[in-house]
N, C-alpha and C positions, 0 to 999 in steps of 0.2 A: 504494500500500500504506500502510495506517495503522499507526503505531507504537503499542505498548501504552501508552507514557507519555502519548501524546496522548489516548488513550481514557480513561485513568484520571482525567484532568482534567475529563471531561464528566459531566453529571448523568445520572440514570437516564432521564429523558425524552429527552434528547439521544441517549443510546445506543439507546433503543427506536426513535427516528426514523431513526437511521443504519442500524439493523438492517433496518428496513422498506425503506429505499432500496436496500440491498445485496441483499436478497432479490428485489426487483423487477428489479434489474440482472442477477442470476444467472438469473432466468427468461428475460429477454430474450436473454442470451448463449446459453442452451441452445436457444432458438428459432432464433437465428441459426446455431448450429452444425448444427441439424437441416436447415436449408434451404441449407446451404453458403454462407452469407453472412458468416461470422465472419472478421473481419480479423486480430484479435490473440488467438490462442488462449491465450496466457499469462494473459490477463486473467481467465479462468475460474478458474484456480488462485488468483490474488490475491484475488478476491472470496470464494471459499470460505474462504480462510484468515482474511480480515477478519471474516467472519461468525462463525467459530469463536472468534476473539479476543474479540469482543463478548459472545458467549454465555458464554465462560469468565469474563470479568470480571463479568457479571451474576450468575453462580453464586457467585463469590467474595464478592460484596457481600451476596447473600442469606444465605449461610452465616455471614458475620461478624455480620449483624444478628440471626441466630437464637441466637447464643451469649449 
């Protein structure tokens, strides 16, 4: 799980790259769950929350730039 303070230190490009990686992982986890090969089901929740953290941070930054 990624902490918000760690994410705030990253640049926009790094956040976008991290978001892409997490989305790819979420897809793979969903695929594993569908085929009953998922070992750690709690990871699905962690990935979803990390994606939400990054999107929230990106929204905050875009709104602060618009002001």
